[in-house]
TIZATI-445807 format. One line per 8 residues: number of its first residue (from 1); their letters; for each residue z, y, x of N, C-alpha, C. Coordinates in steps of 0.02 Angstrom, whole numbers. Each point is the difference from the previous one (the first is absolute). Layout:
NUM	a	Z,Y,X,Z,Y,X,Z,Y,X | ... $
//
This chain:
1	masqnldp	13053,6916,3285,-41,-41,43,-47,-43,-41 | -60,-7,24,-50,-40,-35,19,-73,0 | 33,-23,53,16,-72,4,50,-22,-52 | 39,47,-28,48,-19,-52,-35,-23,-63 | -62,21,-12,-36,-19,-60,-43,-63,10 | 4,-30,58,-41,-58,15,30,-62,-31 | -40,-37,-37,21,-62,-31,5,-53,55 | 59,-31,10,8,-49,53,-46,-60,-7 $
9	alaaaaar	-13,-21,-61,-45,-58,-10,-71,17,22 | -23,61,-16,-66,21,22,-4,7,75 | 53,26,30,1,8,73,-3,-69,34 | 37,-48,-27,0,-67,29,-69,-33,-7 | -31,9,-58,-67,-28,-11,-50,32,47 | 5,65,9,-46,35,46,10,-24,71 | 62,-12,20,14,-24,67,-29,-70,10 | 6,-43,-51,-29,-68,5,-75,4,6 $
17	rkdkscds	-32,44,-40,-73,8,3,-20,24,69 | 38,48,27,-16,27,66,6,-55,52 | 53,-40,-4,8,-54,48,-57,-50,-5 | -19,-18,-60,-54,-48,-10,-67,29,20 | -10,64,-13,-65,29,17,-10,4,75 | 54,-2,38,-7,3,72,-29,-65,28 | 10,-56,-36,-26,-61,29,-58,-30,-38 | -17,25,-59,-53,-34,-37,-71,15,23 $
25	pnkkdghs	-27,60,-7,-70,8,17,-14,-1,75 | 51,11,41,-12,6,71,3,-66,37 | 29,-51,-29,3,-64,34,-69,-31,2 | -21,-20,58,-68,-26,8,-8,-68,-33 | 53,-38,-4,-7,-67,-28,5,0,-76 | 13,56,-31,4,3,-72,57,-40,-28 | 52,-11,40,56,-42,-21,31,22,-66 | 15,65,-6,33,23,-61,-46,-5,-61 $
33	vstrlqke	-66,9,11,-47,-8,-55,-3,-73,-21 | -4,-45,49,-3,-71,-18,64,-23,-33 | 57,28,21,64,-17,-32,-1,23,-72 | -23,60,-12,-4,25,-69,-46,-44,-42 | -58,-18,28,-48,-42,-38,29,-69,-14 | 37,-28,47,33,-65,-12,50,6,-57 | 38,54,-1,48,11,-55,-36,8,-66 | -56,37,0,-38,9,-61,-29,-66,-25 $
41	lmslmmkc	-22,-42,46,-26,-66,-18,54,-41,-35 | 59,-1,29,56,-37,-31,17,28,-68 | 3,66,-5,16,32,-64,-53,-16,-52 | -63,2,20,-54,-15,-46,5,-71,-26 | 15,-47,44,6,-70,-21,60,-11,-45 | 55,35,13,61,-10,-39,-1,37,-67 | -25,62,-1,6,43,-59,-61,2,-44 | -58,-15,26,-61,10,-38,-33,-64,-23 $
49	sgkgisaf	33,-56,12,-27,-64,-22,-7,0,-76 | -57,-20,-24,-11,-3,-72,-23,65,-31 | -12,52,40,-21,65,-27,-75,11,7 | -36,-51,24,-72,7,5,-23,35,63 | 44,6,49,-19,30,64,26,-44,57 | -36,-2,54,23,-35,60,-38,26,60 | 28,-11,59,-34,20,62,32,-38,58 | -42,-18,48,24,-36,58,-41,22,61 $
57	peddnifk	30,-3,59,-38,16,60,-60,-46,8 | -53,28,26,-61,-38,11,1,-28,72 | -7,-65,6,-3,-32,66,59,21,45 | 59,1,-27,61,18,37,-1,69,31 | -43,45,-25,-2,69,23,39,43,-50 | 59,21,19,44,37,-46,-30,67,-20 | -50,25,36,-31,64,-16,-61,-6,-46 | -22,-61,-15,-55,-11,-46,21,-52,-51 $
65	wigtiegp	-2,21,-63,22,-44,-55,-57,-11,-49 | 5,-55,-36,-43,-13,-58,46,2,-60 | -17,41,-48,40,6,-61,-40,-23,-60 | 36,-17,-53,-33,-16,-63,37,36,-56 | -40,22,-48,29,28,-61,-36,-32,-59 | 39,-16,-50,-27,-25,-63,-8,58,-47 | -54,-3,-39,-11,53,-49,58,4,-49 | 19,61,-20,56,7,-47,-16,-28,-69 $
73	aesvyesl	51,-25,-33,-7,-27,-67,-28,53,-47 | -39,-22,-48,-29,43,-51,-47,53,29 | -30,-17,57,-52,44,28,-63,-41,8 | -55,33,15,-63,-36,10,3,-44,63 | 50,11,42,8,-38,61,49,-59,-7 | 28,-8,-60,49,-54,-12,-29,-67,22 | 40,-39,35,-15,-67,26,-49,0,58 | -19,58,25,-43,4,59,44,13,62 $
81	kyklslef	-17,-31,55,39,8,62,-44,30,54 | 24,54,29,-37,37,51,34,-4,68 | -41,-10,51,25,-3,69,-11,69,32 | 50,21,40,-3,64,35,15,-10,74 | -24,46,41,19,1,70,46,60,11 | 52,-10,39,47,53,16,5,3,76 | -12,58,29,8,10,72,50,55,12 | 51,-17,40,55,47,12,-9,34,67 $
89	psryphva	1,67,0,-8,37,63,64,-3,42 | -4,18,62,58,-1,44,54,49,-22 | -18,49,-40,49,50,-24,26,-16,-70 | -15,-60,-27,27,-20,-64,76,-3,6 | 38,22,-48,-16,21,-68,-13,75,-7 | -4,35,55,-11,73,-5,-73,16,-15 | -44,-49,10,-70,6,-17,-18,-58,-46 | -38,13,-51,-18,-51,-50,-43,-55,31 $
97	ptvkfvtp	8,-61,-26,-46,-53,22,-70,11,-28 | -48,-32,30,-68,0,-27,-6,-61,-45 | -16,12,-63,-3,-53,-50,-69,0,-31 | -31,-59,-4,-66,-7,-31,-2,-63,-42 | -39,2,-53,-13,-60,-38,-49,-44,39 | 17,-63,8,-45,-49,31,-43,-31,-55 | 32,-18,-55,-36,-25,-58,-36,59,-32 | -66,-5,-8,-36,56,-33,29,13,-70 $
105	ifhpnvdn	7,64,-15,30,20,-64,-38,59,-29 | -7,-1,-66,-30,56,-36,57,41,-28 | 10,59,28,57,42,-19,-16,73,18 | 21,47,-43,-14,71,15,26,25,66 | 56,-27,24,31,25,61,-12,-43,62 | -50,-44,-5,-17,-43,57,-76,2,9 | -22,13,62,-72,1,11,-27,-70,16 | -64,-5,11,-32,-65,11,21,-33,66 $
113	dgnicldi	30,38,45,24,-28,63,74,-19,-3 | 31,9,-59,71,-18,-8,48,56,16 | -25,58,19,44,57,14,33,24,-65 | 62,21,5,40,17,-58,18,74,0 | -8,32,-57,22,70,-8,66,-2,-38 | 54,7,38,67,0,-28,42,48,42 | 31,49,-33,35,53,37,53,-26,48 | 35,-55,-18,52,-24,45,-27,-33,63 $
121	lkekwsal	-65,-12,2,-31,-25,62,-25,58,43 | 7,60,-26,-25,59,37,57,52,5 | -9,57,-34,45,56,9,69,-10,-32 | 7,-46,-46,65,-10,-33,40,-58,32 | -25,-26,56,35,-55,33,69,22,23 | 48,-45,-5,68,13,23,25,-62,36 | 41,11,51,29,-56,37,47,-41,-44 | 16,26,-59,43,-38,-46,-38,-56,-35 $
129	ydvgsllm	-67,3,-2,-39,-53,-30,2,-62,45 | -7,-57,-32,-7,-62,37,-58,-40,-28 | -13,-58,28,-57,-39,-22,6,-19,-73 | 59,-19,-22,9,-18,-70,-15,57,-48 | 25,59,14,-13,57,-44,-73,20,2 | -31,-8,58,-71,16,6,-43,-48,-41 | 14,-65,5,-38,-49,-39,12,8,-75 | 61,17,-20,13,11,-71,-37,62,-24 $
137	slqillge	-4,52,41,-38,60,-19,-74,-16,-9 | -27,-43,44,-70,-20,-7,-10,-42,-62 | 48,-42,-16,-5,-41,-61,0,45,-62 | 42,50,0,2,47,-56,-66,39,-4 | -26,20,58,-63,37,2,-57,-38,-33 | 1,-67,5,-53,-39,-32,-4,14,-74 | 57,1,-33,1,11,-72,1,73,-21 | 17,44,47,5,71,-15,-36,41,54 $
145	pnndspln	-66,-2,0,-37,36,52,5,75,-8 | -11,35,55,-4,73,-1,-73,18,-3 | -25,12,-59,-71,16,-9,-17,72,20 | 51,39,17,-12,69,22,-25,3,73 | 13,-53,38,-24,0,70,-30,-69,16 | -55,-16,-32,-29,-66,10,-39,-7,66 | 5,-59,30,-43,-17,56,-62,-35,-28 | 8,-32,-57,-54,-35,-34,-13,36,-66 $
153	vqaaelwt	-48,45,-1,-14,41,-59,-23,-43,-58 | -40,-51,14,-25,-44,-53,59,-34,-36 | 49,-24,37,59,-31,-30,40,50,-41 | 7,61,26,37,52,-36,-34,17,-66 | -66,4,0,-36,16,-61,2,-57,-51 | 0,-61,25,-1,-59,-44,70,-16,-28 | 52,28,32,69,-16,-19,14,11,-75 | -31,51,-30,12,15,-71,-27,-54,-46 $
161	nqaaykkt	-48,-39,23,-27,-56,-39,29,-64,29 | 60,-19,-23,36,-55,31,-36,-67,-4 | -38,-12,-53,-36,-64,-5,-53,-5,55 | -39,53,9,-51,0,52,32,1,70 | 55,35,6,35,4,63,25,-69,20 | 32,-35,-47,27,-66,14,-56,-48,19 | -56,4,-34,-57,-43,16,-22,10,72 | -4,63,22,-20,15,68,52,-24,50 $
169	vlekyhka	64,10,-15,54,-23,43,-5,-76,11 | -7,-37,-56,-3,-73,5,-62,-24,36 | -57,32,-12,-61,-20,35,8,9,76 | 26,56,21,8,13,72,51,-48,30 | 55,-11,-36,53,-44,25,-26,-72,7 | -32,-26,-52,-23,-70,2,-56,-9,51 | -41,49,8,-54,-4,51,32,-3,70 | 51,39,11,33,2,66,42,-62,14 $
177	tsk	32,-26,-51,47,-56,12,-32,-69,-7 | -62,-3,-24,-32,-65,-8,-39,-22,62 | 1,42,51,-37,-16,62,34,-54,39 $
//
């Protein structure tokens, strides 16, 4: 029998997922999504404090958050703080949130409108990701861009000249934050 080879732990996990999937995307009030986001907010505050990332709901709307990431140490973004917008769809976490840089940034994987080219925001998204892991991935992306798929070709080309790249990063950052 095929059922004899079934791992009981996997079967239990699948049953829990099935039970949860019955009430999450179909509830009109988004209760299960808001519950998940509230848990992620608490986790982010408890576990990620001091790691250079943060996020909070905007105007008490649990589906729209403002996040911040600090540039990673020993990168051209070190000591710079960037604001992001995060919008969670009604099918979150099964569908990735929409994330954009609010603070203008010069980066190979971010266009002038703040749109981000990162696989985990698109085809590599998994319901296992949470806001904390997403913000940490973006923080890492700052120091380790993917120049093979740039949204900003000028930034990708300039990346090899770190002195000129840093100058451009700082000019854009200070122009945006001094307003």
